[in-house]
C-alpha positions in Angstrom: -81.0 -58.2 5.5 -84.5 -58.7 7.3 -87.7 -57.6 5.7 -85.8 -56.1 3.0 -84.1 -53.8 5.5 -80.4 -54.3 5.4 -77.8 -53.2 8.6 -74.9 -54.5 9.9 -75.1 -56.5 12.8 -72.0 -57.2 14.8 -71.6 -59.5 18.4 -68.0 -59.0 19.8 -66.9 -61.0 23.0 -64.3 -60.0 25.0 -62.6 -62.0 27.7 -60.9 -60.7 30.9 -57.4 -61.3 31.6 -57.9 -61.5 35.1 -58.8 -65.0 36.9 -58.9 -66.8 33.4 -58.9 -70.2 33.9 -60.0 -73.7 33.2 -63.5 -74.9 34.6 -63.8 -76.3 38.6 -60.1 -75.0 38.7 -61.1 -71.1 38.7 -64.0 -70.0 40.4 -65.5 -66.8 42.3 -63.8 -63.6 42.9 -59.9 -62.6 44.2 -59.5 -59.6 46.3 -59.9 -57.0 43.7 -63.5 -58.3 43.0 -62.8 -59.9 39.1 -64.8 -62.6 38.7 -63.4 -65.8 37.4 -63.8 -66.5 33.5 -65.3 -63.2 33.1 -67.0 -62.4 29.3 -68.0 -59.3 28.2 -70.2 -59.8 24.9 -71.6 -56.9 23.2 -74.5 -56.9 20.5 -73.7 -53.6 18.1 -76.7 -52.5 15.5 -75.9 -50.6 12.8 -78.9 -49.1 10.5 -78.8 -45.8 8.1 -76.4 -43.9 10.1 -77.6 -44.7 13.6 -76.3 -47.3 16.0 -77.4 -49.1 18.8 -75.3 -51.3 21.5 -76.4 -53.7 24.2 -73.7 -55.1 26.3 -74.0 -58.6 28.6 -71.8 -59.9 30.6 -71.1 -62.8 32.6 -68.6 -64.6 35.2 -68.3 -66.5 38.1 -70.6 -65.9 41.3 -68.5 -63.1 42.6 -67.6 -63.8 46.1 -64.7 -66.7 47.5 -65.8 -69.6 46.6 -64.2 -72.9 45.0 -64.8 -76.1 43.4 -61.8 -78.7 43.0 -61.9 -81.1 41.0 -61.6 -84.9 41.9 -62.9 -88.0 40.9 -66.6 -87.3 41.1 -68.5 -86.1 37.7 -69.4 -82.8 39.3 -67.3 -82.2 42.5 -69.2 -79.8 45.6 -68.9 -76.3 45.7 -67.2 -74.8 48.9 -67.8 -71.4 50.1 -65.1 -70.0 52.0 -65.5 -69.0 55.3 -62.1 -67.4 56.5 -62.7 -64.3 54.3 -64.9 -61.1 54.2 -66.8 -62.0 51.0 -69.1 -58.6 51.1 -65.4 -56.4 50.3 -64.8 -58.4 46.9 -68.3 -58.5 46.0 -68.8 -54.7 46.5 -65.6 -54.1 44.6 -67.0 -56.4 41.6 -70.3 -54.8 41.3 -68.7 -51.2 42.0 -66.7 -51.7 38.9 -69.6 -53.4 36.8 -71.4 -50.0 37.3 -68.7 -47.6 36.8 -68.2 -49.7 33.2 -71.5 -50.2 32.1 -74.0 -48.3 34.4 -77.0 -50.0 36.1 -77.4 -53.6 36.5 -80.0 -56.3 36.2 -78.3 -59.6 37.7 -79.5 -63.1 36.1 -78.3 -66.2 38.5 -78.8 -69.2 36.4 -77.3 -71.8 38.8 -79.6 -74.6 39.9 -81.7 -73.6 42.8 -81.0 -77.2 44.5 -78.0 -79.9 45.1 -74.9 -78.9 45.7 -75.3 -75.4 44.0 -78.4 -74.2 46.3 -76.0 -72.6 48.8 -74.1 -70.9 45.8 -78.0 -69.5 44.7 -78.8 -68.8 48.6 -75.7 -66.6 49.4 -75.4 -65.0 46.0 -79.4 -63.6 46.6 -78.6 -62.7 50.3 -75.4 -60.7 48.9 -77.3 -58.7 46.3 -80.1 -57.7 48.6 -77.7 -56.6 51.3 -75.9 -54.9 48.9 -77.1 -50.5 49.4 -76.1 -48.8 46.2 -79.4 -48.5 44.4 -77.7 -49.2 41.1 -79.5 -53.2 40.9 -82.5 -52.7 39.2 -83.4 -56.5 39.2 -82.4 -60.0 40.7 -83.7 -63.0 38.9 -82.9 -66.8 39.8 -83.4 -68.7 36.7 -82.5 -72.6 37.3 -81.3 -73.3 34.0 -81.0 -76.8 34.0 -84.2 -77.6 35.6 -86.4 -75.4 33.4 -84.2 -76.2 30.3 -83.8 -79.9 31.0 -84.0 -82.4 27.9 -83.5 -79.4 25.2 -86.7 -77.6 25.9 -84.6 -74.2 24.9 -88.2 -72.9 24.5 -88.2 -72.3 28.4 -85.7 -70.0 28.1 -88.6 -67.7 27.1 -90.1 -67.5 31.0 -86.5 -66.2 31.8 -87.1 -63.8 28.8 -90.4 -62.7 30.0 -89.0 -61.8 33.4 -86.3 -59.7 32.6 -88.5 -58.1 29.1 -89.5 -54.6 30.9 -86.1 -53.8 32.3 -84.0 -55.3 29.4 -86.3 -52.8 27.2 -85.0 -49.8 29.8 
């Protein structure tokens, strides 16, 4: 109940059975476009007979890359050089569009250091995708912006996404 108004609020997360795995051992996508550790989270609000739903998905960056564990704290990501990334990438987003419709893509990886090549490759691939179903691509360096428990800085991201989220 908020301000005397009672409603039901449900939060449901569904994890994909494709490419599930432990961090660092399973990254990227497979040839069918299934992203590693993909999760769909749905928020459902029910109020006086009306229902509204908002779905958010998350998963590994959808191209072919790996991050093999070693003795270092954070192993360096390796982008595969021997495959056509665009085929799997396009399959991934075609599936997303069929399931969820228009996409707003938010990239939260570091924009410098060892993750910089991942961010750059992802941005380039999104810009070359020509299906008209991506309304926005936003790169937000989560670790930089929210370091030292500065969760209030997430408002920067929320402000950037507000217009498309309202749609």
